[in-house]
Phi, psi and omega in degrees: 000144179282151178281155181254125174064203182263358184271353178071037179278116182259172179296327178296319178293321179297316179296322179295318178295318179297317179296321180295320179293320178296319179296317178297317180297316179297319180297319179295321179296315179297321179293320179292327179280354180080013181268355177216137180282153183240132178288123183237148178224096185296325179295317179293321179298323176294322177297322179293319177299317178296321179299314180296320178295317180296320178295318179296315180295318180295320179296319178294318179297320178297317179296315180292327178293320176295322176296319178298317179295322177296323178292321177298318179295321178295319177296324177300313180297318180295318178295322179295317178297321181295318178293324176297322177297317178298320179295326180288321182276346181282108186289151185299329183273000178279143179290146177086011182296315180296321179296319179296320178294320179295321177298320179296319178296315179296325177298316179296316179295323180295319177296317180297317180295320179297315181295317182294320179293325175297320179295314185290317189264349182235304187291314180296322175297321178297317180296320178296320180298315181282344182294341181274349184286319182302318181295317180294322180296319179293325179290326176296317179295320179292324177301320179298321178292319180292332176292321177295320178297320180295315178298320180295316179295323179294316180292323179294319179295319180293323180293324178291326180289327182268001181290153180294315177257108183272133176249104186299327180294315179293322179296318180296318179293320179295323178294321178297317178294324178295315180297320179295314180296320180295321181295315180298316181295314184294326177297314178292321183294317180297315181299315181290326178298333179272321187283320186297311177298323179296317178295320180297319180287337182286346185295327183297309180298324180294314180299318180299310182297319182297310184286331173295319178297314181296315182296318180295318178296319180293321179297312179296322179298314182291329176297311181294322179294325178296321178296316179297319179294323178294320177296319178295321178298320179297320179296318181289326176296320177297320177296320181295322181295322183280337180239027183288338182286341181280132177248143181238088183255129178267118181246147177282147178289140180293151180253145177285342182271096183291339183290340184253009182294331183280345181271092182282324181224075183290146176268150182295144179294154183294335184273003176082003179285163182300140179294145185274058174223148179300323183297313182295321180294318180294316178299321180296318180294321179295321181296318178294322180295323179292331182283341184242044178297130183299139176081002182293136179277145183252136179290145178249127182224141178299336186251008182237145174290158182274132177285146177223131179292156184295335182291345181272358181287151177300150180294145180094345179271145177294142181271144176272183170299153190294343180249023184281157175273141172251114185245123185207155168268164179304130179081000182232130182242127178290147180245087179298150185245021177288156183291149175295150177303328180289339182276345179283130183283150174265124185293325183298328180276350177085009180267157179226153179290148179282132183293326184293326182273340184279319186297315179300322181293321177296322178295318180295324179296318181293322179292321181292320180298319182287336183263348183261138178246145181287144175278135183254125178266120182249124177252130180264131178242132179284136179273146179252124181236117179051044174083001180239146179284130180293135181088353179273182183280003178093005180293133178091000180289133184287141176272100188245156179292156180302136178080008182307132182251308179194172179254148172227159178235132181293129177264341180220158173290142176226124179266120181296133179249006179211159184289343180264011183253154177271142174268121186242144169242148179305127181104344179297138177259131183240133175270114184276131178232160181284156173290142176297324176240109183303331180294341183280341185284127175271152180296131179088002181239145179236157175257136180196177179229129176299135185300324179295319178294320181294317180296334183272320189248328181059033180234117185291308187299325184276338187254340188285159178185165180267156179204154180287128183296326185285355174272358187232171176222135183290133181241345179202000000 
């Protein structure tokens, strides 16, 4: 048989791995059915529970610390914009301009220094702390597999010893395999029994150092920021003293309509018509003008009718309010019945709309509204399935292994410690496929084929292997 890739994986090794997986699967089934005893270590299981809890807490702390740093950066940007605004409004002939500019520069530098120290003394330490967990987690999973191998070898040896017809050659070989499996398991078990409690106890010192660093940096930052704020306050007090005689009073413009001068805060009329004050009328006009800004782009939505400005209506038709919707079917134009802008009376001039001309238009508006239906714009989007456009001729469809589920990319190097494992380098892309026997899958491990191997050989059995999920990140 030809070798696969550069690792020298032969057909014999593949067959050995397949047999090993079948043996593990059978052993697990027998243990679940109660037909085979399982070696248990309650002390180690407690260590594993503590490890998982410690990993969860550390991951949450890392996430919250990154959120805190993002907030610090956002506050830095907001403070910088605010100081830039002050520099723009601070006129050159005002006293203290140079001092105010210098304070703004120091403010920016202080924010930058605070953010960088948080990264160096807290975030990087956090990343280093969590960097030791993936390797230990993979070793815990491998210990579990080696424990199953040890139990299987032990049961096989015991069955040969209790058989009616004893085959001394088979018994000797089974005993040799049992001793080998026990040695591999015990070596991994001893190392983890020492490392897990030590790692669990180290969390206290790590939490103390991390939060002490954050608290100390924040305390110093606020002290220095307080000094800058006090200096800025002194500059502004000096400016106020020299220009304190100037008053800046905002007064309302007088109205020509003397009859409405006493109404300072009129309430809206019950019929919804415009309030009879110059202020309300002016605000109303500004709002309409803002809604019909020339050249404004209109959003297009499959479920909304298209807006049309009043200027696009056919000549001779009454115009609606400037922000009204025009809803129509092909060949049919709605006839809104709102009053023309020219027909609305101006309160300041003392004129009012004529009742005889207003009522028919309102009737026409209600009839038109009830008879017109909105046009619906439907946009079709092609769906993409496994890299190919649905409904297309299949051009661009990826050639993937049977059962392909998703892609992952290795974030760290992983050295295979067993013949059924994949050797990974950071950046390698792996095509994840399902286990042939779901009972065979260990927690935290995935089955896959390196994309480079698949593109070269196109053979599932020869290229596939297991790898730790926490060494990778899903990319597709």
